[in-house]
KOLRO-702910 format. One record per residue: residue in one letter; x, y, z of N, C-alpha, C, O in turn. Coordinates in steps of 0.2 Angstrom, whole numbers, plus 2048, in hexadecimal, padded with zeros to 3 digits. Atoms other than C-alpha are relative to their C-alpha. Layout:
% KOLRO-702910
aXYZXYZXYZXYZ/...
//
This chain:
% KOLRO-702910
m8047FA80080080080080480680080A806801/k7FC7FA8008058127FE7FE8058057F8805808/a8017FB7FB80682180A8048067FE8088067FA/m7FD7F980180A83380A8028038077FE80380B/i7FE7FD7FA81483C8178018077FF8058097FA/l8007F980181184F81880680380480680380A/a7F97FD7FD82385781B8028067FD8088087FE/a7FD7FA8038238678127FF80680480180C802/g8027FA7FC81D87382080780380380C800804/k7FA7FC7FD8298808288007FF80780580180A/g8008017F982487B83A800807804804807809/t7FF7F97FD82188D83F7FE80080880080480C/r8028017F98198878508057FE8048057FF80A/v7FA8027FC8298808568068037FE80C800800/q7FA7FC80183588D8508038028077FF80380C/p7FB7FF8058438918538047F97FD8087F97F9/i7FD80680284887E8528007FE7F98047FC7F6/t80180280784187C8418038057FB8038047F5/h7FC7FC80484C88A83A8067FC7FD8097FD7F8/v7FB80480285987C8397FF7F97FF8027F57FC/i80280780085086C83B7F88007FD7F4803801/p8078008028408688317FC7FC8057FF7F7808/k8048037FB83286283C8007F88008017F5805/p80080880083284F8368077FE8038077F8804/m7F98027FE84584F83B8018018088067FF80A/i7FF7FF7F984285484D8007FA8047FC7F5803/p7FF8077FD8498468587FC7FF8067FA80380A/i8038037FA83F83C8648037F98028047F57FD/l7FC8067FE84982F86E8057FE7FA8077F97F8/q7FA8018048588328627FE7FE7F98027FC7F5/k80280180784D82F8527FC8067FD7F8808801/p8057FB80384583B8467F97FE8017F77F8800/v8078027FF83283B8497FE7FC7FA7FA7F87FA/m80380380682F8368378037F97FF7FF7F57FC/e7FE8078018398268397FB7FC8047FA7F6802/f8058047FC82C8208467FA7FF7FB7F77FA7FB/l80580080581F8248388017FA7FB7FD7F67F9/l7FE80580482881982C8007F98037FE7F47FF/e8018067FD82980B8387F97FE8017F77F8800/l8088017FF81680C83B7FE7FE7F97FA7F97F9/l80280280781380C8288027F97FE7FE7F57FB/k7FD80780281E7FD8257FC7FB8047FA7F5801/e8038057FC8167F38337F97FF7FD7F67F97FE/h8068018028057F682B7FF7FF7F87FA8007F5/g80080180780A7F28198008057FB7FF8057F5/f7FF7FA80580D8038128078017FF80B803803/t7F980080281D8018098028057FB8088057F9/e7FF7FB80581C80E7FC7FE8078037F8808804/v8017F97FC81E8208048028067FB8088067F9/m7FF7F980481D8317FB8018058067FD80580A/v7FF7FB7FB82483F8058018077FD8058087F8/n7FF7FA80382185180080580580580480580B/v7FB7FC7FD82F85D8058018077FE7FF8087F8/s7FF7F980283386F80580580480480B805802/h7FC7FD7FB83A8788148067FB8028047F5805/l7FA8057FE84C8708177FF7F97FD8007F4801/a80180780384886280B8067FC8008057F6801/e7FA80580085A85C80A8017FD8068047F7806/e7FF8047FA85A85881C7FC7FA8017FF7F5803/i80480680084C84C81A8027FB7FB8037F57FD/e7FE80580585284480A8067FD8018077F7800/n7F98037FE8648428107FF7FB8058037F6805/y8018057FB85E83981F7FC7F97FE7FF7F47FF/f80580680285082D8188027FD7F98017F77F8/r7FE80280785782C8067FA7FC7FD7F47FE7FD/d80580480384D81E7FD7FC7FC8047F87F8802/g8038047FC84781680C8027F98017FF7F6806/q7FF80780084F80680A8027FD8078007F8809/r7FE8027F985780581B7FA8008057FB7FD80B/f8058007FC8468088227FA7FB7FE7F57FA801/g80480580383E7FA8187FA8027FC7F57FF7FB/v8057FD80483380580D8048047FA80A8047FA/e7FE7FC80683580E7FC7FE8078017F8809802/i8027F97FF8358217FE8028047FA8078037F7/a7FF7FB80683382E7F07FE8078037FB807808/y8017F97FE8338417F27FD8047FB7FE8047F5/s8037FB80482984F7EB802807803800809808/f7FE7FA7FD8328607ED7FB8057FE7F98067F8/e8057FB80282686F7EE804807801806809806/g7FD7FA80082F87F7E98048017F98017FE7F4/s7FC7FE80783C8857DB80780080280A800807/i7F97FF7FF84E8867D88028077FD8018087F7/q7FE7F98018558977D880880180180A800807/d7F97FF80086889A7D48037FA8038087FA807/g7FD8067FE86B8887D77FE7FE8078017F980A/e8028017F98638887E87F87FE8007F48017FD/l8078027FF85387F7ED7FC8058057FE80680A/i8047FB7FC84588C7F37FA7FC8017F67FB7FC/g8068037FE8378847FC7FA8047FF7FA80A801/d8067FC8018258897F87FA7FB8007F87F87FB/a8058057FF81887D8007FA8017FC7F88077FC/l8068008048088797F67FA7FF8057F47FF802/g8058027FC7FE8758057FF7F98008017F57FB/s8008087FF7FA86380B7FC7FD7FA7FF7F87F8/a8048038067ED8607FD8038017FA8047FD7F5/g7FD7FE8067F68697F08067FC7FF8087FB7F9/g7FA80480180685F7F37FE7F97FE8017F67F9/l8028068027FC84F7F17FE8007F88007FC7F4/k8037FF8077F48567E08068007FC8067FD7F6/k7FA80080580585A7D98037F97FF8057F87F9/i7FD80680180C8497DC7FB7FC7FB7FE7F87F7/q8058048047FC8417D48008027F98007FE7F4/d8007FE8077FC84C7C58077FE7FC8077FD7F6/f7F980180380F8487C28007F87FE8037F77F9/q7FF80780280E8357C37FB7FB8027FC7F5802/t8068047FE7FD82E7CA8037FB8058027F5804/f7FD8047FB8068277D97FB7FC8047FB7F6806/f8058027FC7F68247E37FB7FC7FC7F77FF7F9/d8058048047EC8157DB7FC7FC8047F87F8801/d8058047FC7E380E7EA7FF804807802809807/t8017FD7F97DE8127FC80780280380C7FE803/f7F97FE7FD7ED81C8047FF8048067F9807807/v8007FC7FA7F18248148048068008098067FD/v7FC7F97FF7F78368188028018077FD80180B/l7FE7FE7FA80183A8278048068018088087FC/c7FC7FA7FF80984982E8077FE8028087FA807/g7F98027FF81C84882E8038018078087FF809/d7FD7FE7F981E84F8407FC7FD8057FC7FF80B/a8048027FB8118458498027F98028047F57FE/l7FE8077FD8158368547F97FC8017F57FE805/i8068048008078298518017F98028067F6800/d8018077FE8028198597F97FE7FE7F57FF802/l8078018027F381384F8007FA7FB8057F87F8/d8018068047ED8038477FE8027F97F88037F8/l8017FD8067EE8098357FC7FB7FC7F87FC7F7/t8038058047E87F882E7F88008027F48007FE/e8077FF7FE7D87FA8387FC8067FE7F78067FC/a8027FA8027D680C8337FE7FF7F87F98017F6/v8018028077D78068207FA7FC8007F57FD7FB/r8068058007CA7F88247FA8048017F58037FD/r8067FC7FF7BE80582B7FE8057FB7F88067F9/h8017FC8067C081181D7FD7FD7FB7F88007F8/r8028038067BD8058107F97FD8017F47FD7FD/a8068037FF7AE7FD8197FA8068007F58047FE/k8047FA8017A680F8197FF8027F97FA8057F7/g8007FE8077A98108068028088007FF80B7FC/a7FE7F98007B182180A8058027FB8097FE7F8/l7FB7FD8057BA82C7FE80580380480B803802/a7FB7FE7FB7C383480D7FE7FF8077F87FF809/s8018017F97C483081F80680480480B804802/l7FB7FD7FB7CD83982E7FF7FD8067FA7FB809/v8008037FA7D283183E7FF80680580280B805/t8027FB7FB7CA83B84D8017FE8078027F8808/k8008017F97CB83C85F7FD8068047FC80B801/t8037FB7FC7C384686D80580480580A800807/v7FB7FC7FC7CC8548777FC8058047F6806803/p8037FB7FC7C78608857FE8067FC8028087F7/k8037FB8057BC86E87D8058068008058097FB/d7FC7FA8007C987B8828068007FC80A8047FB/q7FA8028057D68738767FE8007F98028007F5/v8028018067CB8738678038057FB8048037F5/s7FE7FB8057D288385F8077FE7FD8098027F8/s7F98028037E387A85B7FF7FB7FB8047F97F8/y8018068057DA86D8507FB8027FB7F78077FC/g8068008047CE86A8427FB7FC8047FC7F7807/v8068037FD7BD86684A7FB7FD7FC7FA7FF7F6/v8048058057B28588437F97FF8047F97FE80A/v8078027FD79F8568457FE7FA7FB7FE7FB7F5/s80280680479984583E7F97FE8037F77FF808/d8068037FE78883C83E8017F98038077F7804/d8008077FD78482B8468047FB7FC8077F67FF/d7FC80580578C8228378078027FF80B7FF7FC/g7F97FE80179C82C8388018057FA8068087FA/k7FF7FB8057998378298008078027FD809807/i7FE7F97FE7A084882B7FB8057FE7FA8067F8/q8057FB80179385682C80380780080080B7FD/a7FD7F980079E8658308077FF8028097FA806/f7F98007FE7B186883180280780180180C7FC/q7FE7F97FF7B88788398087FF80180A7FC806/e7F97FF7FF7CA87C83880280580580280B804/k7FD7FC7FA7D18828497FB8068017FD80B801/p8057FB7FE7C188B84E80180380780580080B/n8007FE7F97C089685E7FC7FB8047F77F8802/v8038057FB7BB88C86D7F88018007F47FC800/e8077FE7FF7AA89586E7FC7FE7F97F67FD7F9/e8038018077A689185B8017F87FE7FE7F67FA/a7FF8078017AC87F85C7F97FC8007F67FC805/l80680380079E8738578007F98047FB7F6805/s7FF8077FD7A586386080780080480B805803/d7F98017FD7B485D86A8047FA7FD8097F8800/t7FC8058047B985085D8048047FB8028087F7/i7FB7FC8047C88558548047FC7FB8047F57FB/n7FC8038057D28518448077FE80380B803805/t7FA8027FD7E28478498068017FA80C8007FC/g7FB8008057EB84A8388027FA7FD8077F97F9/i7FF8078047EA8388327FA7FF7FC7F47FF7FE/y8068008057E08378228017F97FC8067F77FB/l8008058057DB8298167FC8027FA7F68057FB/f8037FE8067D682C8048007FB7FB8047F67FB/e8008038067D18247F48028047FB80280A7FB/p7FD7FC8057D98297E47FB8057FD7FD80B7FA/e8057FB8027C98327DF8008068037FD80B801/i8007FA7FC7CC83F7EC8048067FB80280C7FC/f7FD7FB8047D78487DF7FC8047FB7FE8097F8/e8057FC8047C884D7D57FD8068047FA80A801/h8037FA7FB7C48597E4806805802805809806/i7FA7FC7FF7D68617E48028037FA8048007F5/p7FD7FC8067DB86F7D88077FF7FF80B7FE804/s7F98008027EB86E7CF80480680080180C7FF/g7FB7FA8017FA87A7D07FE80680580080C803/t8017FA7FC7F48847DF8007FD8078007F7808/s7FF8027F97F68847F27F97FE8037F4801802/f8068037FD7E88797FA8017FC8068057F7806/d7FE8037F97E787380C7FA7FA8017F57FB7FF/i8048057FF7DF8638117FA8028057F4801804/g8057FE7FB7D786A8217FC8067FF7F6806800/a8037F98017D387C81C7FC8007F97F78037F9/d8038008067CE87880A7FC7FA7FE7F67FA7FC/l8038068037CB8668057FA7FE8047F47FC802/f8058037FC7C18608147F98048007F4801800/p8077FC8007B486F8157FD7FF7F97F77FF7F9/a8038018077B286C8027FC7F98007F77F97FD/l8038078007AE8598047F98008047F47FD802/v8067FF7FC7A185E8127FB8037FC7F58017FC/k8057FD80479986A8077FD7FC7FA7F77FD7F8/q80280480679885E7F87FC7FA8037F97F67FE/g8038067FD7918508048037FA7FE8007F57FD/a7FC80580279F8457FF8007FA8057FF7FC80B/p8008057FA7A183480880780180480C7FE802/f7FA7FE7FC7AD83B8157FE7FF8077FA80180A/y8028037FA7AE83282580580180680B802804/a7FC8007FA7B58348378017F98027FD7F5802/l7FE8067FD7BE82583E803801807809802808/p7FD7FF7F97BF8278518047FA8028037F4801/m7FB8057FE7CE81E857803801807809800809/d7FE7FE7FA7CF8248698027F98048047F980A/
//
């Protein structure tokens, strides 16, 4: 199976460390956080991994290379340009980065998972894929509940009794939040999702794609994994 790791962000919330280290390379127990993600993906049969890079891209690529020593195959998609022989990062947003890859080579040809490159995750991805497919979902996101006073840091999800998402709020004020169920940043998609993402422009999964799916009434489901 195939997976995408989002690793193009600048990590502004954890500056100044990300001035010199990209977020996926921040060490935990002497290993970059992204290495834990690769171990999890391999454990659940995701052996073809695409990584989008931009900010300090060479740091990530030089460490992980082709993924062979981690038991997976890694390819990279650079977001930016080359100016005077230097790589200049210019991230396309999480969904825009996916679309760039698909437009270039049709990499995603079956159910795939998307993970944030700076997240430490302990999740049964096999079960998440099973539940996603059982729903006949175009898109699914893994959710959990948090105290209401913390919701402004996350995307807030409202779903019906069957799990279909009825509303999605990207980092609302506490008083405007419609629930205490939040987006964990773990996504599952079918390849048809690319029909909902424009080409050649910045487009974010949480801020742009998910609200559009709700508006369209698409088969978009929450997967509680508390």
